[in-house]
MDAnalysis code that builds the backbone (N, CA, C; Angstrom):
import MDAnalysis as mda
import numpy as np

u = mda.Universe.empty(273, n_residues=91, atom_resindex=np.repeat(np.arange(91), 3), trajectory=True)
u.add_TopologyAttr("name", ["N", "CA", "C"] * 91)
u.add_TopologyAttr("resid", np.arange(1, 92))
u.add_TopologyAttr("resname", ["MET", "ALA", "ASP", "ILE", "ASN", "GLU", "TYR", "ARG", "LEU", "LYS", "MET", "PHE", "VAL", "THR", "GLY", "SER", "ALA", "ASN", "ALA", "ALA", "ASN", "ARG", "ALA", "ILE", "ALA", "ALA", "LEU", "ARG", "ARG", "LEU", "GLY", "HIS", "VAL", "MET", "ALA", "GLN", "ARG", "VAL", "HIS", "SER", "GLU", "VAL", "VAL", "ASP", "ALA", "LEU", "LEU", "TYR", "PRO", "GLU", "LEU", "PHE", "LEU", "HIS", "MET", "GLY", "ASP", "GLU", "PRO", "LEU", "PRO", "ALA", "LEU", "VAL", "ARG", "VAL", "ALA", "PRO", "GLU", "PRO", "VAL", "ARG", "MET", "PHE", "ARG", "GLY", "SER", "ILE", "THR", "GLU", "PRO", "GLY", "GLN", "MET", "ALA", "ARG", "LEU", "LEU", "ASP", "GLN", "ASP"])
u.atoms.positions = np.array([
    [-1.136, -11.655, 15.302],
    [-2.117, -11.291, 14.323],
    [-2.548, -9.890, 14.646],
    [-2.900, -9.136, 13.583],
    [-3.336, -7.666, 13.818],
    [-4.731, -7.511, 14.316],
    [-4.882, -6.563, 15.093],
    [-6.247, -6.198, 15.583],
    [-7.185, -5.842, 14.329],
    [-8.339, -5.960, 14.439],
    [-9.293, -5.623, 13.249],
    [-9.352, -4.216, 12.980],
    [-8.973, -3.430, 13.915],
    [-8.881, -1.930, 13.579],
    [-7.442, -1.463, 13.340],
    [-6.570, -2.335, 13.000],
    [-5.172, -2.075, 12.756],
    [-4.804, -2.681, 11.309],
    [-4.224, -1.913, 10.568],
    [-3.878, -2.326, 9.124],
    [-2.339, -2.340, 9.008],
    [-1.744, -3.401, 8.368],
    [-0.397, -3.439, 7.913],
    [-0.389, -3.439, 6.548],
    [0.218, -2.401, 5.934],
    [0.264, -2.187, 4.485],
    [1.692, -2.245, 3.938],
    [1.731, -2.625, 2.694],
    [3.086, -2.629, 2.006],
    [2.770, -1.998, 0.601],
    [3.527, -0.946, 0.326],
    [3.362, -0.324, -1.003],
    [4.528, -0.659, -1.865],
    [4.392, -1.082, -3.097],
    [5.462, -1.320, -4.009],
    [5.471, -0.241, -5.056],
    [6.685, 0.376, -5.224],
    [6.767, 1.631, -6.186],
    [7.934, 1.250, -7.003],
    [8.120, 2.012, -8.007],
    [9.321, 1.934, -8.924],
    [10.104, 3.330, -8.897],
    [11.149, 3.313, -8.198],
    [12.013, 4.549, -8.039],
    [11.203, 5.667, -7.572],
    [11.551, 6.872, -8.134],
    [10.988, 8.109, -7.737],
    [10.109, 8.777, -8.890],
    [9.514, 7.878, -9.618],
    [8.592, 8.297, -10.665],
    [7.455, 9.078, -10.047],
    [6.795, 10.079, -10.837],
    [5.787, 10.876, -10.355],
    [4.532, 9.944, -9.699],
    [4.298, 8.905, -10.395],
    [3.244, 8.086, -9.813],
    [3.568, 7.378, -8.526],
    [4.926, 7.098, -8.363],
    [5.321, 6.552, -7.059],
    [5.251, 7.728, -5.992],
    [5.700, 8.822, -6.254],
    [5.681, 9.955, -5.339],
    [4.396, 10.278, -4.916],
    [3.330, 10.269, -5.901],
    [1.925, 10.597, -5.516],
    [1.415, 9.389, -4.643],
    [1.713, 8.165, -4.990],
    [1.225, 7.066, -4.131],
    [1.849, 7.165, -2.761],
    [3.023, 7.401, -2.562],
    [3.630, 7.549, -1.233],
    [2.997, 8.630, -0.506],
    [2.837, 9.758, -1.114],
    [2.155, 10.945, -0.394],
    [0.811, 10.550, 0.120],
    [-0.034, 9.826, -0.709],
    [-1.343, 9.423, -0.393],
    [-1.282, 8.429, 0.772],
    [-0.360, 7.536, 0.815],
    [-0.088, 6.612, 1.883],
    [0.177, 7.320, 3.083],
    [1.088, 8.348, 3.147],
    [1.339, 9.082, 4.299],
    [0.136, 9.833, 4.839],
    [-0.714, 10.465, 3.927],
    [-1.893, 11.104, 4.339],
    [-2.842, 10.145, 4.944],
    [-2.967, 8.874, 4.332],
    [-3.820, 7.923, 5.039],
    [-3.431, 7.596, 6.421],
    [-2.118, 7.525, 6.642],
    [-1.546, 7.285, 7.983],
    [-1.972, 8.376, 8.961],
    [-1.952, 9.652, 8.523],
    [-2.451, 10.735, 9.375],
    [-3.952, 10.694, 9.518],
    [-4.710, 10.296, 8.558],
    [-6.223, 10.239, 8.753],
    [-6.634, 9.215, 9.632],
    [-5.871, 8.095, 9.544],
    [-6.349, 6.865, 10.373],
    [-5.485, 6.665, 11.576],
    [-4.704, 7.751, 11.898],
    [-3.893, 7.745, 13.160],
    [-3.029, 6.543, 13.390],
    [-3.090, 5.892, 14.473],
    [-2.263, 4.773, 14.842],
    [-2.803, 3.483, 14.209],
    [-3.712, 3.472, 13.477],
    [-4.356, 2.271, 12.827],
    [-3.596, 1.724, 11.729],
    [-2.604, 2.473, 11.129],
    [-1.959, 2.046, 9.868],
    [-0.487, 1.872, 10.190],
    [0.004, 0.829, 9.846],
    [1.511, 0.589, 9.847],
    [1.921, 0.327, 8.436],
    [2.693, 1.102, 7.865],
    [3.045, 0.866, 6.452],
    [4.610, 0.759, 6.128],
    [4.836, 0.123, 5.008],
    [6.176, 0.011, 4.562],
    [6.172, 0.334, 3.024],
    [7.080, 1.037, 2.541],
    [7.345, 1.300, 1.126],
    [8.519, 0.544, 0.565],
    [8.247, -0.170, -0.470],
    [9.337, -0.996, -1.112],
    [9.588, -0.508, -2.539],
    [10.759, -0.221, -2.864],
    [11.193, 0.178, -4.251],
    [11.490, -1.187, -4.966],
    [10.647, -1.431, -5.870],
    [10.888, -2.724, -6.609],
    [12.076, -2.651, -7.473],
    [12.628, -1.457, -7.773],
    [13.886, -1.504, -8.476],
    [15.087, -1.815, -7.630],
    [14.992, -1.425, -6.366],
    [16.127, -1.665, -5.393],
    [15.987, -3.039, -4.739],
    [14.767, -3.548, -4.550],
    [14.478, -4.909, -3.925],
    [13.562, -5.630, -4.860],
    [14.008, -6.112, -5.974],
    [13.192, -6.841, -6.890],
    [12.705, -8.176, -6.241],
    [13.554, -8.739, -5.352],
    [13.208, -10.043, -4.843],
    [11.839, -9.998, -3.862],
    [11.628, -8.837, -3.420],
    [10.411, -8.693, -2.596],
    [9.104, -8.630, -3.464],
    [9.352, -8.223, -4.771],
    [8.285, -8.019, -5.684],
    [7.938, -9.223, -6.492],
    [8.952, -10.050, -6.708],
    [8.900, -11.180, -7.677],
    [7.708, -12.097, -7.450],
    [7.346, -12.355, -6.136],
    [6.154, -13.282, -5.960],
    [4.837, -12.625, -6.413],
    [4.879, -11.358, -6.838],
    [3.557, -10.718, -7.112],
    [3.294, -10.785, -8.724],
    [4.298, -11.359, -9.435],
    [4.039, -11.552, -10.881],
    [4.250, -10.168, -11.565],
    [3.416, -9.880, -12.690],
    [3.644, -8.786, -13.465],
    [2.589, -7.773, -13.216],
    [2.454, -7.389, -11.817],
    [1.426, -6.365, -11.520],
    [1.966, -4.975, -11.826],
    [1.086, -4.114, -12.223],
    [1.523, -2.700, -12.439],
    [1.797, -1.982, -11.121],
    [2.735, -1.107, -11.181],
    [3.062, -0.360, -9.948],
    [2.660, 1.128, -10.117],
    [2.395, 1.799, -9.112],
    [2.420, 1.472, -7.733],
    [1.304, 0.379, -7.395],
    [1.610, -0.462, -6.406],
    [0.603, -1.388, -5.882],
    [0.685, -1.339, -4.347],
    [-0.594, -1.367, -3.765],
    [-0.748, -1.420, -2.354],
    [-1.264, -2.744, -1.962],
    [-0.600, -3.363, -0.922],
    [-0.934, -4.688, -0.415],
    [-1.392, -4.529, 1.061],
    [-2.636, -4.940, 1.254],
    [-3.048, -4.977, 2.717],
    [-2.551, -6.333, 3.231],
    [-1.573, -6.398, 4.059],
    [-1.008, -7.577, 4.572],
    [-1.868, -8.055, 5.782],
    [-2.417, -7.236, 6.508],
    [-3.225, -7.561, 7.735],
    [-4.282, -6.474, 7.942],
    [-5.435, -6.803, 8.298],
    [-5.963, -8.060, 8.633],
    [-6.115, -8.933, 7.372],
    [-6.188, -10.211, 7.499],
    [-6.433, -11.087, 6.481],
    [-7.874, -11.012, 6.119],
    [-8.170, -11.285, 4.764],
    [-7.402, -11.860, 3.756],
    [-6.455, -10.811, 3.175],
    [-5.339, -11.174, 2.690],
    [-4.469, -10.282, 1.974],
    [-5.027, -9.862, 0.794],
    [-4.981, -8.532, 0.433],
    [-5.501, -7.938, -0.722],
    [-4.551, -7.007, -1.398],
    [-4.580, -6.961, -2.769],
    [-3.707, -5.982, -3.470],
    [-4.610, -5.041, -4.266],
    [-4.155, -3.845, -4.255],
    [-4.777, -2.739, -4.867],
    [-3.840, -2.061, -5.930],
    [-4.226, -1.931, -7.260],
    [-3.322, -1.453, -8.175],
    [-3.813, -0.117, -8.814],
    [-3.042, 0.580, -9.552],
    [-3.500, 1.763, -10.232],
    [-3.270, 2.951, -9.453],
    [-4.114, 3.907, -9.856],
    [-3.979, 5.342, -9.255],
    [-4.816, 5.437, -8.041],
    [-4.171, 5.136, -6.927],
    [-4.860, 5.377, -5.605],
    [-4.135, 6.607, -4.960],
    [-4.890, 7.755, -4.962],
    [-4.197, 8.946, -4.548],
    [-4.834, 9.632, -3.463],
    [-6.118, 9.290, -3.232],
    [-6.857, 9.917, -2.146],
    [-6.936, 9.025, -0.839],
    [-6.701, 9.582, 0.327],
    [-6.742, 8.659, 1.481],
    [-8.133, 8.091, 1.692],
    [-9.246, 8.831, 1.464],
    [-10.632, 8.293, 1.596],
    [-10.782, 6.997, 0.626],
    [-10.287, 7.184, -0.576],
    [-10.384, 6.049, -1.467],
    [-9.647, 4.850, -0.941],
    [-8.418, 5.031, -0.383],
    [-7.611, 4.011, 0.185],
    [-8.216, 3.393, 1.350],
    [-8.898, 4.261, 2.227],
    [-9.562, 3.675, 3.394],
    [-10.699, 2.838, 3.037],
    [-11.439, 3.214, 2.000],
    [-12.537, 2.340, 1.566],
    [-12.125, 0.978, 0.950],
    [-10.988, 1.057, 0.294],
    [-10.459, -0.220, -0.317],
    [-9.900, -1.143, 0.800],
    [-9.347, -0.583, 1.764],
    [-8.825, -1.360, 2.955],
    [-9.836, -2.211, 3.675],
    [-11.102, -1.652, 3.739],
    [-12.200, -2.349, 4.535],
    [-12.906, -3.355, 3.656],
    [-12.574, -3.564, 2.330],
    [-13.210, -4.502, 1.577],
    [-12.601, -5.849, 1.804],
    [-13.487, -6.854, 1.885],
    [-12.975, -8.250, 2.043],
    [-13.381, -8.983, 0.829],
])
């Protein structure tokens, strides 16, 4: 189980579209801002659709907070690390 100050994130994107590139860049900036507290994985839903199927018809990019629980999903335009950090702390 993850420490309360540690986050495991999974971002689902579609290929190398502009929105996907912006979301990935924001995720990387978040990792720098929060230092060692963020462990992230980026999944291209076009290459690995089986990893995305359980999420239904959610728009991409989507960011999933896997840990700490409860699991939460954030959709839409999340491009600022500060905005992402605030969303992560919501239960």
